[in-house]
C-alpha positions in Angstrom: -24.4 -78.4 84.6 -20.5 -78.0 85.0 -19.1 -75.0 86.7 -17.6 -73.4 83.3 -21.0 -73.8 81.5 -22.9 -72.0 84.5 -20.3 -69.4 84.2 -20.9 -68.8 80.3 -24.5 -69.3 80.8 -24.6 -66.6 83.7 -22.7 -64.0 81.2 -25.0 -64.3 78.5 -27.8 -63.4 80.6 -25.8 -60.5 81.8 -25.4 -59.2 78.1 -28.9 -59.8 77.1 -29.9 -57.9 80.2 -27.6 -55.1 79.5 -29.0 -54.8 75.8 -32.7 -54.8 76.9 -31.9 -51.9 79.8 -33.5 -54.2 82.6 -32.9 -57.6 84.3 -35.6 -60.0 83.6 -36.8 -61.8 86.6 -40.0 -64.0 86.7 -43.1 -63.3 84.0 -42.0 -61.0 81.3 -43.6 -57.5 81.0 -46.1 -56.7 78.6 -44.8 -54.6 75.6 -46.5 -51.5 76.7 -46.0 -51.7 80.3 -43.4 -48.8 80.1 -45.9 -46.4 78.1 -48.7 -47.0 80.6 -46.3 -46.1 83.4 -44.9 -42.9 81.4 -48.8 -42.1 80.9 -49.5 -42.4 84.7 -46.5 -40.4 85.6 -47.4 -37.6 83.1 -51.2 -37.4 84.8 -49.8 -37.2 88.2 -47.7 -34.3 87.2 -50.7 -32.7 85.7 -52.6 -33.5 88.6 -49.3 -31.8 90.7 -49.5 -28.6 88.5 -53.1 -28.0 88.9 -53.4 -28.6 92.7 -53.1 -25.6 94.8 -50.3 -24.9 96.8 -49.2 -23.2 100.1 -52.6 -23.9 101.5 -54.3 -21.4 99.2 -57.4 -23.1 97.7 -59.6 -21.9 94.7 -62.3 -19.5 95.6 -65.7 -19.5 94.5 -64.9 -18.8 91.0 -62.3 -21.5 90.6 -59.3 -19.0 90.7 -56.3 -20.0 92.0 -54.6 -17.4 94.6 -57.5 -16.8 96.8 -58.8 -18.9 99.4 -62.6 -18.5 100.8 -63.9 -20.2 103.5 -67.4 -20.0 102.2 -68.2 -20.3 98.6 -69.3 -17.5 96.6 -72.9 -18.4 96.5 -73.0 -19.0 100.2 -72.1 -15.6 101.5 -72.8 -12.2 101.1 -70.4 -9.2 102.4 -72.1 -5.9 101.5 -73.7 -2.9 103.0 -77.2 -3.4 104.0 -79.5 -0.5 102.5 -83.1 -1.8 103.6 -84.8 -4.4 105.9 -88.4 -5.2 105.4 -91.2 -5.4 108.0 -91.5 -8.9 109.0 -94.1 -11.1 107.7 -94.6 -14.3 109.4 -91.4 -13.4 111.3 -89.4 -13.5 108.0 -87.7 -10.4 107.0 -86.3 -9.3 103.7 -82.4 -7.6 103.9 -81.4 -5.7 100.6 -78.0 -4.7 100.0 -76.2 -2.2 97.6 -74.6 -4.6 95.1 -75.9 -8.2 96.3 -79.2 -10.0 95.9 -81.7 -9.7 98.8 -81.7 -12.6 101.5 -84.3 -13.5 104.0 -83.9 -13.5 107.6 -85.9 -15.5 110.3 -86.3 -13.4 113.2 -88.4 -15.7 115.1 -85.6 -16.9 117.3 -83.2 -15.5 119.7 -80.2 -16.0 117.2 -82.5 -14.4 114.7 -83.0 -11.4 116.7 -79.4 -10.9 117.1 -78.7 -11.2 113.5 -81.4 -8.5 112.9 -79.7 -6.3 115.3 -76.5 -6.6 113.6 -78.2 -5.9 110.2 -79.7 -2.9 111.7 -76.3 -1.6 112.8 -75.1 -2.3 109.2 -78.0 -0.3 107.8 -77.6 2.6 110.3 -73.8 2.9 110.1 -73.4 1.8 106.4 -70.9 -0.6 108.0 -70.1 -4.0 106.1 -71.6 -7.1 107.1 -70.6 -10.9 106.4 -73.6 -13.2 106.1 -73.6 -16.8 105.3 -76.6 -18.0 103.4 -78.3 -21.2 102.2 -77.5 -20.9 98.5 -80.7 -22.3 97.3 -83.1 -20.3 99.6 -80.7 -17.5 100.2 -82.1 -17.7 104.0 -79.3 -16.3 106.6 -77.5 -19.3 108.3 -75.3 -17.0 110.3 -74.0 -13.5 110.7 -70.5 -12.6 111.2 -68.5 -9.4 112.6 -67.0 -7.4 110.1 -64.4 -4.7 110.5 -62.5 -2.3 108.5 -59.0 -0.6 109.4 -55.3 -0.5 109.1 -53.6 -3.5 110.7 -51.2 -2.4 113.6 -49.2 -5.4 114.3 -49.2 -9.3 114.0 -48.5 -11.6 117.0 -47.7 -15.1 115.8 -48.5 -17.8 118.5 -48.6 -21.5 118.8 -51.9 -21.8 117.6 -52.7 -18.6 116.0 -51.5 -15.0 114.8 -52.7 -12.3 116.8 -53.9 -9.3 114.8 -54.2 -5.6 116.1 -56.3 -3.4 113.7 -57.6 -0.1 114.1 -60.0 1.0 115.3 -60.5 -2.1 117.6 -58.8 -2.5 121.1 -59.0 -6.3 120.7 -56.7 -8.6 119.6 -58.2 -10.7 116.5 -56.8 -14.3 115.7 -56.2 -16.1 112.5 -56.3 -19.9 113.9 -53.5 -22.0 112.3 -55.8 -24.7 111.8 -58.0 -22.9 109.7 -57.9 -24.1 105.8 -57.3 -20.6 104.6 -54.6 -19.7 107.2 -51.8 -19.0 105.0 -53.6 -17.1 102.5 -55.1 -14.9 105.4 -51.8 -14.4 107.1 -50.2 -13.3 103.9 -52.9 -10.8 103.1 -52.7 -9.4 106.9 -48.8 -9.1 106.5 -49.3 -7.2 103.2 -51.6 -4.7 104.8 -49.1 -4.2 107.4 -46.3 -3.7 105.3 -48.0 -1.1 103.2 -50.4 0.3 105.6 -53.3 -0.1 103.3 -56.8 -0.7 104.9 -58.4 -4.1 104.8 -61.7 -5.5 105.6 -61.9 -8.6 108.1 -64.5 -11.0 108.9 -64.5 -13.2 112.0 -66.5 -15.5 114.4 -66.0 -16.4 117.7 -65.6 -20.0 116.7 -63.3 -19.9 113.7 -61.4 -16.3 114.4 -60.9 -14.1 111.1 -62.2 -16.1 108.2 -61.8 -13.6 105.5 -59.9 -10.7 104.3 -59.8 -8.5 101.7 -59.5 -4.8 100.5 -62.4 -2.6 101.6 -65.8 -2.3 99.8 
């Protein structure tokens, strides 16, 4: 093909490409490829809209806005109202507003958990228990403390929390899955000087912040 014909053929291709909205290269696209792409984009957008943001995950009831480390059926946060006598080293622990749980006191750790439950019973203090959802057997017991937030101390790996009546500095670990939610709850309590209830463990730091029971 001589040069003028090549120039004319190239111009015709550009005109056709402009009319179709795209430059055709290689095999032609299926007629509904654009619709499939649009549907995929819409699905991605819906997924992004449904996903939790700012590190705040759905709680046990599926509501976005609160982040709970433990699912609702895997924990109890309440005040102990009764502890049964042990039978085959198993005690039943009852609460004011929650279904009773069982506690194996046949181990050293179980004995510590019993003492924590007994403290809650004697002083009507809130207690946080992790349980097996199927059996309602206690798996762990966390410390709980109710008071006013006095100050927050941001650090590299955590935010320190001063709260009455404790003399210790408690920690919200930045690596925790609910860090953003917990920090926001504590900052809000500090700003308006409202009481909060925190629960924590040595390994995880503060894992739960909520209004008092």
